[in-house]
N, C-alpha and C positions, 0 to 999 in steps of 0.2 A: 525505361525507355532507352535504351543505348543509342545514341547519337548516330552510332554509326552503323544503324540499322532505319534507314528512313521507311517512313510507314506514312502513305497516304489514302485516299479513298473515293468514293464516289456517293454521294448523297441526294436521296430522293423518297421517292413516297406513290409508289412501291419503288423497289429499287430489285429485286430477284430477277430480271430480264436483262439487268443491264448487262454488256457485252463487255464491259472497260475493263471489272476488272482480269478477263482472261488477257485481252490484248496486252495492257499494263504487266500483268507476267511474262508472256511472252517476249515484251522488250525487255524486261528485264534478267531475262534469262539469256538474252541475246547478248548483253552488254555485259555479261558476269559480274550484274550487282547485286550484292546482298542487301532486300529489299521486300514489303508488304503494298499489295494495294487492296485494298476490302472494300465488303459493299456495308454503306453506314445508312439502315431505315432510319427516317424520321420524319415523325406526321409533322403537319403543318403548324399545330399550334409546338413543338417542339422542338421545331426547326436551331433557332437558338442555343438553346439550351445544346442540344448534341455538338453543333458547331463549336462553342467555347470549351465542352467536356471532351473531345477528339484532341483539339491545340491545348489544350490543360496536359492532355496526355505523351504528347510530342510531335502530334503529326506535322507531318511539313507543311498539309495541306491539303483539300479536297476539290475533288469534281462537283458539280451543282446540276442536279438535273430538275424534270418536273416533279413540284410541280413550287418551287423555290429559286429560282433564277432572279426572280426579282427581289427576294427576300434576302438572298445572297449581297446586292448590292446594295440592300438598305441598311446591311448587316456590317460591312466594312466598313475601317476606318480611313482607307484611299482607296482608290479605283482606276483605270485605264479609262483612256480618253473613249476608248473603243466599248467599252463596257457605260459609260455616263450616256454617251449616245444612242447607243442600243436601248439604254435603261433595265438593264438586265447584265447578270455574270452568271459563268457555267464551272469559272475558276477562284478558287478563296488557296492565297498562300498565305501560312503561318511565318515571320519572323520579329522573331524577340517582342512578341505580343501584339504585334500589329495585325493585321486583315487587310491583306491587299488583295482586289475583285480585279477580274478580268475576263473578258468575254472573247474566248479562243473560235466561236462559233464562225467568224469573220475570216478564220486561216481554215477550219473545213470550206467554207465556202470555195475558201479561195483557190482550195484544191481539186472540187468538184467540178467548178467552173475554170478549170484551167483551156480549154477548147472554145471557150464564149472571146470574141472580138473586140466586145464591147461598144458594136453597134448591130443596129436598125434596131425594132421592139421587143419590148423586155416585156414579155407577163408573170405576173405575179398571182399565183392560186392559194386564196386566203388571206387574212388580215388580223390572224391573232399574235400570240405571243415569238412562235415560229417564223412567221415573215417578216418579224424587226431586222434580223441580222440582215435577212435579203436587203430589203426597202435599203438600210445603212449602204451596203454593195451597191445598189443599185445608184441611191441618189447621188454617188459620187461620179456618172457616169455621164457624156453628154448622149442623153438617147431618150427617144419616146417610151415611159411606163403606163403599164398598163397593170389595174386590179382586178382582182376576180372573186367579187365576195355577194353571199347574196343578202348580207346585212349592207347598207350604200352608207351608213353612221361609220361603219366599224373601218371601212375604206376608205373615206373623209380623214377621217383620224388619223388612219397609220400614214395616210399622204403627206398631211398637215404637219405631223412630229417631226418630218424630215426633210421639211420644208418642200416638197415636191409636188409638181401637176403631174395628175394621173387621169387617164380616162377612165371608169368603171364601167365592171359590166355583172350583171347578177350570175352571170354562168360561165361556163369556158366552151361558149358554140365559135361559129365561125369567125364571127366578127370580131372576139376577144383576139382571137390566135390569127389573124388577117393578114400574111408576110410577116410574121413571127422571125425572131432570132435564136429568141432565149426566151425557156417556156419552165419555170419555175413553180414547184408544186410545194405549198408551206402549209397546205391541210393534211390533219388526220383523215380527211375524207375522202381525195383526193377529188378523182374523176364522179364518183358516185352521187347518181340522179342527176348529173350532168348531160348535156347537151350530148350525142352517139360522139366517141370517141374518134370514129371515122372521119365522120364529117369535120368534126372542130379540126382534125390535123392534118386534115388536107388542105384546109386553108394557112396552113403553118409555113414559111418559108422550108426550100430543099436543103437548106443546110444549117436549122435552125438544133439547134441543143436544146435535149427534154431532161429537167433534170427534179429526182424527187427527194427529198429531205427523209421517206420513209426507209426503213435497211430491214422491216418486219410487214411483210415477205421483200426480200432482197429486190425480187424484178415484180413490183407493182401492176398491174391492168393500165393505168397511164404508161407505165414504162413498155410493158409488153405493146402497147397499141403505136407508141414511137417508133419502135424499129419495126412493126409491120406496114408502120409508112414508112419506113426507109428514113429515121430522123437517129440523129448520133443522141447517146444516151449516156445518163450520171447519175448512179445510186445514191442513196442515202451512207450504205458504208462506206462510201470513198470521203465523203464531209466529217465520219465518225472519228476515221484513222486520223483524217488532217485535223480537227480540231483538237485531238489526243495527244500530238507530236507536241505542241509549245505548254503542254498539262507535263507532262513526263520529265521533261526539261526542267521545268522548274522545280517539279519532287524532288527530283534523283541528282542534279546536278548535273547530267549528259545528255545528248540530242540521245533522240529513237533511233534505230536503224534505219538509215538511208533509203535502203530496197523494202518492198511490197507482201514480202514474203509473211506478212501478219494478216493481211488478206487470208489470205487459203486457209489460217485455222479458224476466221470467222467465220466466212463461209462454211467450212465445216460442221460449224457450232449450229449455225442459224439452220443447216438442212437435217441436223440431228439425226441420231443414232439409226443407221441401215440396217 
């Protein structure tokens, strides 16, 4: 494989649904870079072998998605402070036989939460793997933190892992959202089965920012309700694009285009054929 044709990919199981190849290919074309970006499927028991195989084939690196982010960190020879703190890696870069891990979900969160002024109560819905990057970010802010999760022990473990004191609520009801300035949905279940959205979101602050990590559908039930309430919103596509920018530069040696034109390409793909 020619070094003049950098190749990278996204590794997950399953990975067919990933929008990353479409996004990265659009950026490669816009930057006039001759490179490729591919889907790299790997079942959980074959992850390490797949990573080492593509590294041997000359890949520049891999983005890593569900369910391999924890395994990616464990596999790496070296890791960034962010990856170690979050306990997961979504970026592996191969250099001279060394696997370096990073977590660019932090950059994605920074992009999605650009409108958050880091004041007032922050509510984190979910306590799983997706919530860890959000909690790392919140733990660095001087604000009240609340975690919504049905399993209290999981919420307590999440808060303890980042050394924060957090109020824990079993559902995203008015008590959890009272006066909230930031509401992050880090659960694939979203608000399904929770207290009625209109009642809960009425308790949030008028200037609150509601962010959903999910981007399929692009406008989730949670975001729809937040918009009806008149709250500011941010969707998961903003995070997807934001976390991909550091990866693109790591793989191809040039920054991704600064404009947001790739968003229209991704939105069209999510809408599907008309």
